[in-house]
C-alpha positions as CSV (number, residue, x, y, z in Angstrom):
1,M,1.3,6.0,-19.6
2,L,3.7,3.4,-21.2
3,Q,6.3,1.5,-19.0
4,S,9.3,-0.3,-20.5
5,R,9.5,-4.0,-19.4
6,N,12.2,-3.3,-17.1
7,Q,10.5,-0.7,-15.5
8,R,7.3,-2.8,-15.1
9,L,9.9,-5.3,-13.6
10,D,11.4,-3.1,-11.3
11,N,7.9,-2.0,-10.1
12,G,6.9,-5.7,-9.5
13,E,10.0,-6.4,-7.4
14,A,9.6,-3.1,-5.3
15,A,5.8,-4.0,-4.9
16,D,6.9,-7.4,-3.4
17,R,9.5,-5.6,-1.0
18,V,6.6,-3.5,0.3
19,R,4.3,-6.4,0.4
20,E,6.9,-8.5,2.6
21,W,7.8,-5.3,4.9
22,T,3.8,-4.8,5.3
23,R,3.9,-8.7,6.3
24,A,6.7,-8.2,8.9
25,R,5.5,-5.0,10.2
26,F,2.3,-6.2,11.0
27,K,2.8,-9.5,12.0
28,L,1.0,-11.0,9.4
29,P,1.0,-15.0,8.0
30,A,2.6,-15.7,5.5
31,D,-0.4,-16.6,3.4
32,A,-2.3,-13.1,4.0
33,A,-3.6,-11.2,1.1
34,V,-1.7,-7.9,0.9
35,L,-2.4,-5.7,-2.4
36,V,0.1,-3.3,-3.2
37,S,-0.9,-1.1,-6.1
38,E,1.3,2.4,-7.6
39,V,-2.0,4.6,-8.5
40,A,-1.6,7.8,-10.6
41,C,-3.9,10.8,-9.5
42,G,-4.9,13.7,-11.3
43,L,-6.6,15.6,-8.8
44,P,-5.4,19.0,-7.5
45,G,-3.5,18.9,-4.5
46,C,-3.0,15.1,-5.0
47,P,0.6,13.7,-5.6
48,P,0.6,12.4,-8.9
49,I,1.7,8.7,-8.1
50,E,1.0,7.1,-5.0
51,T,1.3,3.6,-3.7
52,V,-1.7,2.2,-2.0
53,V,-1.7,-1.2,0.5
54,A,-4.1,-3.0,2.0
55,F,-4.2,-6.6,3.6
56,W,-6.6,-8.3,5.6
57,T,-6.7,-10.1,8.9
58,G,-9.0,-12.2,10.8
59,S,-12.8,-12.0,10.1
60,D,-12.2,-10.5,6.8
61,R,-11.1,-7.2,8.0
62,R,-9.4,-4.9,5.6
63,H,-6.5,-2.5,6.5
64,H,-5.4,0.1,4.0
65,F,-2.9,3.0,3.7
66,K,-1.5,5.2,0.9
67,L,1.8,6.3,0.4
68,F,2.4,9.5,-1.3
69,K,5.4,8.4,-3.6
70,P,6.0,5.8,-5.9
71,V,6.4,2.1,-5.1
72,A,9.9,1.8,-6.0
73,A,10.7,4.6,-3.8
74,V,9.1,3.4,-0.7
75,M,11.7,2.5,2.1
76,A,10.6,0.2,5.2
77,D,10.8,3.3,7.4
78,D,7.6,5.0,5.5
79,L,5.2,2.2,6.6
80,P,3.2,3.1,9.6
81,P,4.4,1.9,12.9
82,S,2.7,-1.3,13.8
83,W,0.9,0.0,16.9
84,M,-1.5,1.7,14.2
85,K,-2.8,-1.9,12.6
86,N,-6.6,-1.4,14.1
87,A,-6.3,2.5,13.2
88,L,-5.8,1.3,9.5
89,I,-9.1,-0.6,9.2
90,A,-11.1,0.5,6.5
91,I,-14.4,1.2,7.7
92,D,-16.9,0.7,4.7
93,E,-20.1,3.4,5.6
94,F,-17.2,6.0,5.3
95,E,-16.0,7.5,2.4
96,L,-13.0,9.7,2.2
97,D,-12.6,11.8,-1.3
98,C,-9.4,12.9,0.3
99,C,-7.5,9.9,1.0
């Protein structure tokens, strides 16, 4: 799918907003790595576009979550609550096909 230059800029600005909301929500330092990606999914039952967020905390612990909407539609209230931070830790030995 091709995107116009303006749409890519808008998505970049939206990703920056989600990145900053994630830092604030989970009390991450300003230099913490936060990845925000918009992903297309063609599998049955999967939303056509979703936003995937990953961030890292001390000792290289990766946390991640998905939002089932395009990055430009994500609002601060869509992020998981801060108390779920430990529940968002990615466990490498588990491969989840669903999410």
